[in-house]
BATIKOL-464755 format. One line per 2 residues: for each residue x, y, z of C-alpha. Coordinates in steps of 0.05 Angstrom, whole numbers. Example, Ala and Ser with C-alpha at 12.3 -4.5 7.8 and 13.67 -1.06 7.14 Angstrom:
<recs>
246/-90/156 | 273/-21/143
</recs>
This chain:
<recs>
830/784/45 | 815/724/0
851/660/14 | 851/594/-22
832/531/14 | 894/505/51
892/436/20 | 854/401/-35
822/335/-14 | 838/275/-58
785/242/-101 | 778/186/-51
769/236/5 | 714/270/-34
681/204/-49 | 682/183/24
654/251/44 | 595/248/-4
578/175/8 | 574/191/82
532/253/70 | 484/220/22
477/150/49 | 404/129/55
379/188/14 | 316/182/-29
298/202/-100 | 255/264/-106
183/242/-118 | 146/303/-143
75/295/-167 | 81/295/-243
30/314/-296 | 47/253/-338
68/182/-322 | 144/178/-317
169/140/-379 | 216/80/-371
270/121/-406 | 276/196/-402
275/230/-470 | 316/290/-446
267/339/-477 | 263/403/-436
225/469/-437 | 236/533/-397
188/585/-369 | 217/652/-349
194/699/-294 | 215/761/-256
226/772/-182 | 212/846/-172
255/899/-141 | 220/899/-73
228/825/-63 | 300/827/-87
316/883/-37 | 283/844/20
325/783/3 | 387/828/10
362/850/79 | 352/777/97
426/764/80 | 448/820/127
403/795/183 | 428/723/182
498/733/152 | 480/692/91
486/699/16 | 433/706/-38
448/634/-58 | 433/609/11
368/648/17 | 340/626/-51
365/555/-43 | 330/549/24
264/574/-5 | 270/527/-65
283/469/-17 | 220/487/22
180/489/-42 | 203/419/-62
189/394/8 | 118/421/5
106/393/-64 | 133/324/-49
116/317/26 | 185/286/33
229/301/93 | 293/287/56
308/334/-2 | 369/332/-47
386/391/-92 | 446/400/-137
470/472/-134 | 522/519/-162
538/593/-150 | 566/626/-213
565/700/-195 | 629/736/-216
665/668/-224 | 682/667/-150
647/676/-84 | 676/702/-19
646/660/36 | 685/655/101
751/665/63 | 739/607/15
747/619/-60 | 695/580/-99
704/566/-174 | 644/575/-220
602/516/-242 | 632/469/-192
570/436/-166 | 553/406/-99
493/370/-69 | 453/398/-12
416/347/31 | 361/378/72
329/339/129 | 261/366/150
246/313/202 | 282/353/255
275/423/226 | 219/469/248
234/543/233 | 259/579/172
317/609/210 | 340/540/233
335/513/162 | 373/572/133
430/563/182 | 432/489/164
437/506/90 | 491/557/104
534/509/144 | 527/453/94
547/497/36 | 609/521/73
628/452/97 | 621/420/28
659/470/-15 | 725/434/-9
691/370/-32 | 656/394/-95
676/379/-167 | 652/307/-164
617/267/-218 | 547/249/-192
550/181/-227 | 612/162/-187
578/179/-122 | 517/139/-143
561/79/-159 | 594/84/-91
526/84/-58 | 504/24/-99
445/62/-127 | 409/21/-180
413/54/-248 | 346/82/-270
339/104/-343 | 278/145/-325
315/196/-283 | 382/226/-265
423/186/-215 | 426/210/-143
392/278/-151 | 334/303/-194
331/378/-179 | 381/434/-188
388/506/-168 | 435/555/-202
452/627/-185 | 489/660/-244
502/724/-282 | 500/743/-355
574/729/-366 | 566/654/-357
558/612/-420 | 484/593/-428
505/532/-468 | 549/508/-411
492/516/-362 | 442/483/-410
488/423/-418 | 497/417/-343
422/420/-327 | 393/377/-382
394/314/-340 | 350/339/-283
274/335/-276 | 272/407/-256
323/464/-252 | 312/533/-223
360/586/-249 | 364/656/-220
404/712/-252 | 417/778/-216
407/837/-262 | 408/908/-234
357/911/-178 | 315/851/-198
323/777/-206 | 309/740/-271
284/670/-260 | 274/611/-306
246/543/-288 | 270/489/-335
230/423/-334 | 226/355/-367
168/355/-415 | 161/280/-404
137/296/-334 | 108/365/-328
60/410/-365 | 68/486/-373
7/496/-328 | 39/456/-272
106/494/-278 | 71/562/-281
35/544/-216 | 100/523/-184
131/590/-203 | 72/627/-172
81/585/-109 | 156/601/-106
143/676/-112 | 89/671/-59
137/636/-12 | 190/690/-22
138/743/-2 | 119/703/60
191/693/82 | 208/767/72
147/786/114 | 165/740/172
229/699/173 | 215/672/243
156/627/224 | 152/552/227
163/523/158 | 95/490/158
61/558/170 | 83/591/106
29/601/54 | 51/582/-16
-17/590/-51 | -40/656/-79
-111/680/-63 | -131/664/-134
-106/592/-127 | -141/584/-60
-207/610/-87 | -203/561/-145
-191/502/-98 | -244/522/-47
-300/548/-91 | -290/536/-166
-275/462/-157 | -327/455/-101
-388/488/-130 | -444/471/-82
-517/463/-99 | -561/445/-40
-631/461/-65 | -668/401/-38
-713/381/19 | -676/337/69
-731/335/122 | -760/267/103
-742/199/131 | -727/139/85
-792/105/104 | -832/168/89
-800/172/20 | -815/99/8
-887/106/32 | -895/166/-15
-871/122/-72 | -921/68/-52
-978/117/-63 | -951/133/-133
-937/63/-157 | -974/14/-111
-980/-41/-163 | -910/-37/-192
-864/-96/-175 | -818/-72/-119
-774/-132/-106 | -760/-199/-139
-723/-260/-113 | -723/-319/-160
-796/-336/-173 | -823/-294/-115
-841/-221/-122 | -878/-166/-83
-912/-103/-107 | -898/-37/-72
-965/-43/-36 | -951/-114/-12
-880/-99/9 | -906/-39/47
-959/-79/83 | -913/-137/102
-860/-89/129 | -914/-51/167
-936/-114/203 | -865/-130/224
-855/-57/244 | -916/-59/289
-887/-120/323 | -819/-86/331
-852/-25/361 | -886/-70/412
-817/-98/427 | -790/-29/443
-762/-4/376 | -753/72/375
-710/127/347 | -635/114/346
-644/43/374 | -604/-8/334
-638/-71/310 | -592/-124/279
-612/-165/219 | -575/-228/198
-610/-264/141 | -594/-294/74
-611/-258/9 | -686/-261/6
-748/-217/5 | -749/-224/81
-684/-183/80 | -718/-124/47
-780/-131/90 | -736/-131/151
-696/-69/132 | -759/-30/116
-794/-53/180 | -736/-32/224
-738/38/194 | -814/41/198
-811/22/271 | -766/82/282
-702/43/292 | -637/38/254
-616/-26/220 | -550/-63/231
-536/-112/174 | -495/-174/192
-475/-221/136 | -487/-293/158
-425/-313/119 | -382/-276/169
-342/-316/220 | -378/-331/284
-329/-288/325 | -342/-228/280
-417/-236/287 | -409/-243/362
-366/-180/367 | -414/-139/324
-474/-158/367 | -437/-145/431
-405/-79/409 | -470/-51/380
-512/-72/439 | -569/-86/391
-629/-107/433 | -664/-145/377
-636/-191/324 | -678/-210/263
-657/-276/231 | -682/-342/203
-690/-406/243 | -643/-440/194
-587/-393/214 | -592/-403/289
-533/-450/290 | -490/-392/264
-513/-343/317 | -469/-341/380
-497/-332/449 | -524/-261/452
-563/-215/497 | -603/-192/436
-674/-218/431 | -677/-264/372
-736/-259/324 | -741/-311/269
-775/-281/208 | -791/-348/178
-829/-375/238 | -859/-312/270
-934/-306/254 | -948/-232/242
-1016/-241/209 | -1052/-208/267
-1013/-143/263 | -1040/-82/226
-1017/-67/154 | -1024/9/159
-963/54/162 | -940/61/235
-930/130/263 | -864/145/298
-826/205/322 | -766/190/279
-736/250/243 | -687/255/185
-630/268/234 | -641/202/269
-600/141/253 | -619/100/193
-565/46/194 | -498/25/222
-447/-13/179 | -385/-44/209
-321/-35/170 | -251/-60/181
-213/-25/238 | -139/-12/252
-144/-39/323 | -160/-108/298
-234/-99/312 | -287/-73/263
-318/-5/276 | -390/15/267
-404/75/222 | -469/112/239
-510/141/182 | -573/183/186
-635/186/143 | -614/253/115
-548/223/91 | -585/175/45
-637/225/22 | -588/278/0
-545/224/-35 | -601/210/-85
-623/282/-92 | -553/307/-107
-543/254/-161 | -612/254/-193
-594/304/-247 | -538/258/-270
-576/191/-266 | -649/208/-273
-673/145/-237 | -747/130/-244
-800/75/-239 | -778/44/-305
-710/24/-277 | -693/-47/-257
-636/-53/-207 | -594/-113/-186
-582/-125/-112 | -515/-158/-122
-472/-142/-61 | -473/-163/11
-521/-120/49 | -466/-108/100
-427/-72/45 | -448/1/35
-456/-8/-41 | -520/-45/-22
-548/19/8 | -544/51/-61
-574/-11/-94 | -633/-22/-47
-656/50/-36 | -638/72/-107
-691/24/-132 | -744/31/-77
-743/107/-70 | -753/118/-144
-807/65/-158 | -759/17/-193
-755/-58/-189 | -702/-90/-144
-677/-158/-168 | -643/-196/-112
-586/-236/-142 | -581/-306/-110
-512/-318/-81 | -494/-375/-127
-512/-333/-188 | -470/-275/-161
-410/-323/-161 | -421/-345/-233
-409/-291/-286 | -444/-332/-340
-507/-341/-298 | -506/-268/-275
-498/-246/-347 | -560/-286/-365
-598/-255/-307 | -581/-185/-333
-614/-201/-399 | -671/-242/-371
-692/-189/-320 | -678/-131/-368
-633/-96/-318 | -624/-21/-330
-581/-1/-270 | -520/-44/-255
-473/-29/-197 | -407/-67/-197
-337/-66/-168 | -286/-63/-225
-262/-134/-207 | -332/-162/-215
-345/-125/-279 | -282/-153/-310
-315/-221/-306 | -378/-194/-341
-335/-166/-397 | -303/-234/-408
-371/-268/-412 | -398/-213/-457
-342/-226/-507 | -370/-296/-518
-439/-269/-538 | -456/-233/-602
-518/-200/-574 | -516/-139/-528
-548/-128/-461 | -593/-75/-492
-632/-59/-429 | -572/-30/-392
-577/45/-382 | -523/58/-330
-464/17/-304 | -437/48/-240
-369/29/-212 | -348/36/-140
-314/1/-83 | -244/-1/-111
-195/29/-161 | -216/25/-234
-163/17/-288 | -196/48/-349
-157/4/-398 | -197/-58/-377
-258/-26/-411 | -228/-25/-480
-260/-90/-503 | -327/-68/-475
-325/-4/-517 | -310/-45/-579
-381/-71/-574 | -419/-17/-538
-422/58/-551 | -408/115/-503
-477/127/-476 | -517/63/-480
-501/44/-428 | -464/102/-397
-407/77/-353 | -396/119/-290
-337/116/-242 | -354/137/-171
-310/143/-110 | -337/138/-40
-331/110/30 | -379/87/83
-365/149/125 | -389/195/69
-451/154/49 | -430/109/-8
-410/159/-62 | -370/224/-61
-351/237/-134 | -378/226/-204
-341/213/-269 | -377/195/-334
-332/152/-378 | -324/152/-453
-285/113/-504 | -226/160/-504
-217/149/-429 | -191/78/-439
-125/109/-463 | -118/148/-398
-68/115/-351 | -95/155/-292
-150/132/-246 | -198/191/-249
-255/191/-200 | -286/255/-227
-314/316/-193 | -346/324/-124
-421/311/-117 | -461/376/-117
-472/381/-42 | -403/360/-19
-334/392/-16 | -268/357/-27
-204/387/1 | -135/360/-15
-89/375/42 | -18/362/65
1/333/132 | -6/402/164
-78/408/138 | -60/460/86
-87/461/16 | -38/434/-35
-30/465/-105 | -72/437/-162
-34/378/-191 | 1/361/-126
-16/299/-86 | -46/304/-17
-95/271/29 | -169/275/13
-216/308/63 | -291/310/51
-344/356/81 | -418/366/72
-484/332/89 | -459/264/68
-415/257/129 | -434/202/179
-451/219/250 | -388/183/272
-365/115/298 | -411/77/346
-385/78/418 | -318/107/395
-316/181/413 | -240/186/409
-236/155/340 | -294/199/316
-258/262/339 | -195/238/305
-227/225/237 | -284/276/236
-249/342/249 | -270/416/247
-270/445/177 | -222/504/175
-252/527/109 | -325/531/130
-346/549/200 | -391/503/241
-379/443/195 | -337/381/198
-293/345/148 | -275/272/144
-202/250/139 | -208/197/83
-137/170/84 | -134/168/8
-79/200/-34 | -108/242/-90
-96/305/-131 | -134/352/-176
-119/347/-250 | -115/410/-293
-187/402/-316 | -214/396/-245
-222/320/-240 | -195/284/-179
-143/231/-193 | -140/172/-144
-69/152/-127 | -77/102/-70
-81/95/5 | -39/137/52
-45/90/110 | -49/14/112
-121/11/90 | -133/-21/22
-191/-45/-20 | -191/-116/-44
-247/-137/-91 | -288/-78/-67
-280/-91/8 | -245/-39/50
-192/-72/92 | -149/-47/149
-84/-87/142 | -73/-75/216
-133/-117/233 | -103/-177/196
-36/-164/229 | -69/-165/297
-101/-232/282 | -35/-261/258
5/-242/320 | -49/-273/364
-28/-341/338 | 20/-371/388
77/-387/339 | 79/-318/306
120/-262/339 | 116/-207/286
71/-197/226 | 63/-146/170
10/-151/117 | 15/-116/49
-30/-113/-12 | 15/-131/-70
-1/-144/-143 | -8/-218/-158
6/-254/-223 | -59/-227/-251
-44/-154/-236 | -96/-155/-181
-86/-133/-109 | -73/-193/-64
-58/-196/10 | 10/-223/31
29/-236/103 | 102/-230/123
114/-264/190 | 170/-281/239
157/-343/279 | 183/-366/347
251/-399/336 | 243/-386/261
201/-449/254 | 160/-457/191
86/-466/202 | 37/-500/156
6/-441/117 | -59/-479/110
-65/-481/186 | -51/-407/191
-108/-393/143 | -155/-440/179
-141/-404/245 | -149/-335/213
-215/-357/180 | -245/-366/250
-242/-291/259 | -236/-260/190
-280/-263/129 | -253/-296/66
-234/-231/31 | -187/-213/89
-147/-278/87 | -76/-271/60
-66/-307/-6 | 6/-322/13
49/-325/76 | 123/-307/72
167/-331/129 | 224/-284/149
282/-289/197 | 279/-213/209
239/-154/185 | 276/-105/139
279/-36/170 | 288/35/143
342/82/169 | 288/109/217
278/40/247 | 210/30/215
190/-33/176 | 214/-23/105
151/-41/67 | 182/-26/0
235/-78/14 | 182/-128/35
143/-116/-29 | 205/-134/-69
211/-203/-37 | 189/-255/-87
125/-289/-63 | 129/-362/-79
61/-394/-76 | 71/-454/-33
50/-520/-64 | 13/-568/-18
64/-623/-23 | 117/-653/-69
96/-647/-142 | 53/-705/-165
39/-706/-239 | -31/-718/-268
-50/-791/-278 | -108/-787/-327
-137/-742/-381 | -183/-703/-335
-126/-688/-286 | -81/-667/-344
-134/-617/-367 | -149/-592/-297
-75/-584/-280 | -66/-542/-343
-125/-498/-324 | -99/-490/-252
-31/-470/-281 | -62/-419/-328
-104/-387/-273 | -47/-384/-222
8/-372/-274 | 49/-427/-242
84/-475/-289 | 72/-541/-254
14/-554/-208 | 7/-624/-181
-56/-662/-167 | -51/-651/-92
-39/-576/-94 | -96/-539/-59
-133/-482/-94 | -137/-440/-31
-66/-453/-7 | -42/-429/-75
-75/-362/-61 | -143/-375/-91
-201/-331/-72 | -273/-322/-94
-259/-285/-158 | -205/-333/-180
-252/-391/-164 | -302/-361/-213
-248/-355/-267 | -224/-426/-256
-292/-459/-257 | -313/-419/-318
-252/-448/-355 | -266/-518/-329
-338/-514/-353 | -317/-488/-420
-261/-539/-435 | -295/-600/-405
-365/-581/-428 | -396/-589/-359
-433/-543/-312 | -403/-533/-242
-411/-475/-195 | -351/-441/-163
-369/-465/-94 | -350/-536/-113
-279/-516/-97 | -296/-515/-23
-307/-590/-29 | -258/-606/-83
-200/-556/-79 | -146/-599/-113
-138/-624/-184 | -148/-695/-157
-211/-679/-118 | -241/-638/-174
-228/-693/-223 | -263/-743/-179
-321/-696/-170 | -328/-687/-245
-327/-761/-259 | -380/-769/-204
-357/-839/-191 | -292/-859/-157
-251/-922/-166 | -215/-956/-109
-148/-928/-131 | -176/-857/-129
-207/-866/-60 | -141/-887/-30
-93/-829/-16 | -21/-846/5
-4/-794/58 | 60/-828/83
82/-894/51 | 149/-905/85
162/-951/144 | 150/-1024/164
97/-1014/218 | 26/-1036/208
-8/-986/163 | -61/-938/189
-122/-921/146 | -156/-855/163
-227/-838/144 | -249/-765/142
-318/-738/160 | -374/-721/112
-349/-674/59 | -279/-677/88
-213/-692/56 | -157/-738/78
-115/-674/84 | -141/-670/155
-95/-728/173 | -32/-694/147
-11/-665/214 | -24/-730/251
15/-770/200 | 75/-723/207
79/-731/283 | 70/-807/277
137/-807/242 | 168/-834/178
166/-906/203 | 89/-906/205
54/-917/138 | -10/-875/135
-64/-877/82 | -127/-837/75
-194/-860/47 | -230/-802/14
-304/-798/25 | -344/-830/-31
-404/-787/-50 | -469/-822/-69
-484/-816/-143 | -549/-853/-150
-614/-863/-113 | -595/-934/-95
-531/-913/-61 | -567/-857/-26
-610/-907/12 | -550/-934/48
-494/-886/32 | -451/-905/92
-455/-979/75 | -437/-966/2
-377/-923/24 | -354/-978/71
-356/-1030/14 | -315/-985/-32
-265/-971/23 | -254/-1045/37
-240/-1056/-36 | -191/-998/-35
-150/-1020/25 | -146/-1091/-1
-115/-1064/-65 | -51/-1049/-25
-58/-1096/36 | -93/-1160/16
-102/-1187/87 | -110/-1160/157
-102/-1144/211 | -125/-1073/194
-121/-1010/236 | -174/-957/223
-182/-886/248 | -249/-852/236
-265/-779/245 | -337/-758/256
-379/-793/203 | -317/-832/182
-324/-871/247 | -391/-899/225
-360/-919/159 | -303/-954/197
-353/-993/239 | -388/-1017/175
-321/-1036/146 | -308/-1078/209
-373/-1114/197 | -349/-1133/128
-277/-1150/147 | -296/-1184/213
-235/-1218/243 | -187/-1181/197
-200/-1116/236 | -153/-1107/294
-176/-1040/320 | -216/-978/307
-201/-909/336 | -261/-864/334
-252/-788/339 | -312/-751/367
-369/-794/341 | -428/-816/381
-477/-868/356 | -530/-827/318
-595/-819/355 | -657/-840/317
-697/-783/285 | -650/-728/308
-682/-682/257 | -661/-617/288
-588/-636/288 | -593/-661/217
-627/-596/196 | -571/-553/227
-514/-598/204 | -537/-598/132
-547/-523/134 | -477/-511/159
-446/-558/109 | -484/-535/48
-476/-465/19 | -512/-473/-46
-582/-485/-71 | -610/-511/-5
-605/-442/27 | -657/-412/-17
-710/-463/0 | -696/-474/74
-739/-416/95 | -801/-451/69
-783/-524/81 | -801/-564/142
-750/-612/170 | -788/-671/142
-795/-639/74 | -720/-636/69
-714/-711/63 | -758/-716/2
-723/-656/-28 | -655/-688/-21
-680/-753/-51 | -712/-716/-109
-650/-676/-123 | -608/-739/-123
-654/-775/-172 | -662/-718/-220
-598/-677/-215 | -543/-724/-192
-489/-673/-204 | -520/-616/-165
-468/-597/-113 | -516/-599/-55
-529/-673/-63 | -465/-704/-35
-470/-666/31 | -545/-667/36
-550/-742/27 | -491/-759/71
-519/-716/127 | -587/-746/115
-559/-817/118 | -517/-800/179
-576/-782/222 | -623/-836/197
-568/-888/201 | -573/-938/258
-512/-984/265 | -534/-1056/280
-503/-1094/337 | -456/-1148/314
-411/-1198/349 | -343/-1168/330
-277/-1188/361 | -246/-1119/355
-218/-1066/402 | -249/-997/398
-217/-933/426 | -266/-876/429
-232/-808/436 | -274/-748/457
-250/-676/464 | -247/-647/534
-289/-586/516 | -351/-621/490
-411/-624/535 | -420/-695/563
-487/-720/584 | -487/-772/640
-523/-824/598 | -474/-815/541
-414/-826/586 | -444/-889/618
-459/-920/550 | -392/-897/522
-430/-852/474 | -472/-910/450
-415/-955/428 | -416/-1002/487
-487/-1022/467 | -460/-1045/399
-393/-1074/420 | -398/-1107/489
-323/-1112/503 | -258/-1076/489
-289/-1006/486 | -248/-952/520
-256/-877/523 | -200/-825/526
-205/-749/530 | -155/-705/493
-141/-632/479 | -178/-595/425
-249/-588/399 | -286/-625/345
-262/-579/289 | -190/-573/316
-174/-642/344 | -131/-659/282
-96/-592/277 | -21/-587/290
-28/-559/360 | -68/-619/384
-39/-679/348 | 18/-689/397
-29/-709/454 | -69/-750/405
-6/-786/383 | 11/-805/455
-58/-836/464 | -53/-874/398
18/-899/412 | -4/-924/480
-65/-958/450 | -26/-992/393
30/-1015/439 | -17/-1065/472
-26/-1099/404 | 48/-1096/385
68/-1131/449 | 23/-1191/434
</recs>
């Protein structure tokens, strides 16, 4: 007996019901063939299909078995299909049952075309039977609440209107018969992305899949229909299975994914080692130039002999197969000699970039247990204490060792190298690669690239980055020339561009970010780089549109641009995609097809193949796979898993979201986990988060890679601090830089009171990404004061896309990084017609400092920096160390309070040979003039840090009785002829031209070099530091009868020699009375940071109180 529903809920009741049912739901995110337009056009197409009599009969049996209707059965299967296509656990489908205008379900009469929304949760649903019962109950429960307008429900849920899709729900399922008006159904379904309609006719079912042509192609929809029919067959065969176990791919589809798109060609000999291949090349082209660095070069024969001598030495020291030998050297020919020698000795090389933080170097050496470390004497100050035996390549005499090729037992399956990459645990992980990995890489790509002895390669990247493996061995295993790019040239697009032409480079390997800079420089030149044969991209996502201006000047094939995807664990490259002019219009990031000897599988979270066109995680198998992670068996087993598609092989879980396009290319969609690539470097965001929460004041931290104002990926840290206190972001970055390389430092820090969470209690990263990131300015806006500052401020604003940038705003605190520094300096050079290198920003990061640097001569007003001008106490004048900025006194000034005036005296750099002779004395004279411009008479209070203390002492000699007191922070009287300390100090301060000559220069030669550079190139960036360091260690303060009080403050952690303590670090020999020593918290580099200035303030207050009481 049919009965009507006892009561009809009101509209408000219905609205409350649906808002409760649908709260927290998500839009359906199917993989689409085309980019979703901002506004849906409404254009639709339909593809019809038939469900045969056997399947239809089995669906009827299913209804009898579970007491369900045909609607429920089909709707459940359609829901599973959408779940498998989207990988979403929350699926919404609009549905309507239109058979015979009414349906008898549990004595409820249902009117036709009254729609409802089914919300299916897969997070707690395992079997088909359980899901079917869930669908059945929801349909029955919701019938009284249908007949609602979706837009009204969306409004009640505060869903933001989106013109690109229907509100609330994007998929629909309809079960109807021929009596229902097609026009009525068409009108009802025109708003959805996809609509599945099933009509029962006789003993079969007629299906039609209607789709938005803005989003999907006929090929995609046809595949989806085949998958739906396959799923129906599977369910009818076994309705008790777990949902994840149902196969939706036909055998034809599986064969296409496994074999047609992964055609393997493995006809090559992989039995040789890298050194054997190189030695074979030496016999073919002994007199060809193998490697070039600046004006130095070696032929293949000479390179072979030099590396053989070092290899013989290493063998004597115990080098053998699979034994790691670390190498930490600057870019130089020694680097290539060292790498070859390690392999020739039978070992495996571990590259360590000397630019890495000391803690990272220490961890790498400790974790790898490398028994030998190759380095340069000039880098010893950067090397932490280690159990590794240190061998200095620049001082070790190997002339007595044989030059013939050593014989070892190393085979192609032995280790060739280990590269450390970012790790999720907060510590880097070592990836182990074998000789065969490298050998097959070049053999599998040779048909595409045809490398030979006529090629000239650049060695552009850090040798601790796996792109360098491709650059180094690509040249040396094919008889080509390898041009090592000096670091400072690699940071200057203009200079690098000149190098490409000068050296007639044929093979250029670049990250997309770096090549963007080359394109910009190339626009300014009419001539072409005609030598280029191939430009190979890798390391990060390539947006094809950025190549449009390149193709306006160059044709498709000369040079040929190639986009390659790869990861360290699969030996540099995995895919290959040749690019052409028409590709710049493609909005997709295509990485091409798999290399000939590898296989790429795109799988869902249950390790099942996904249909072509559907997104999934990339898995890679084949001979390119690394051995695993060094000393990490568990992680190796987690990432390198058995290959279910090929017995006795492994596949690597890449963590990248990709899909196959219809023509067989792989499209890169992004990272699945929290690993990203910034400027070519692979970064685990978890590693940065770990470092953030190790800071005492930070309780929680999340790091995301968001797009910055330039459309580039930039790291943003979201933190919650103890008691919601705001911390100086500059100090956070300083602390992070002690453990993380520059490319892993967040460009901005956002302080939150609480983390936004999803309904599942997880951090809502989408909500975080929507928070506006305001680049924090260094201090209150201070407008430019002269023409140079006006121009520089405008350039800063243009680069950072911030309207007003003051003269004190710091480049790095604004989010600046190495690539932005290159852009900024290029613009400065262009508009001011000067020639600076990007590294100048490390010394002059603000508009003010950069302006002073450019003028190369400071006035008294520019030296004096007002840090805190309020208050009626006697002013304090702070002097920074060599190369330092008065910014170091900011934290101390803040704790001293608003009643204490505090001025800084920026370090005056020598600009002529006469000032170089007595730089400290000249600085002291300029400083006296500066402080007298605001305080005409004493008494004066000075604080000097490091070298600033020597300047303060010289100021006292000028001011005599006008000096009341000097506080000296961590400065001993320099010891005469302390050449070693000078050598190391200058090396650590200078990161420019001096590095390339240090290997050949004696300590004494350095002095004449610095003097020469000063006299002939006064604006070379090395000069200020080199000369100040030079003058510091040759400077001997003269004893003078001064009536001043001197407080010498030394950190507790510094080693104290007995003689130094007795002579009060040399100062009691210069000032016979009123010299006292105090010890405070902190170290030399941290004594003025926020965490230490409180104890420093107490000491200073106590010291000054004795004068105030007089």
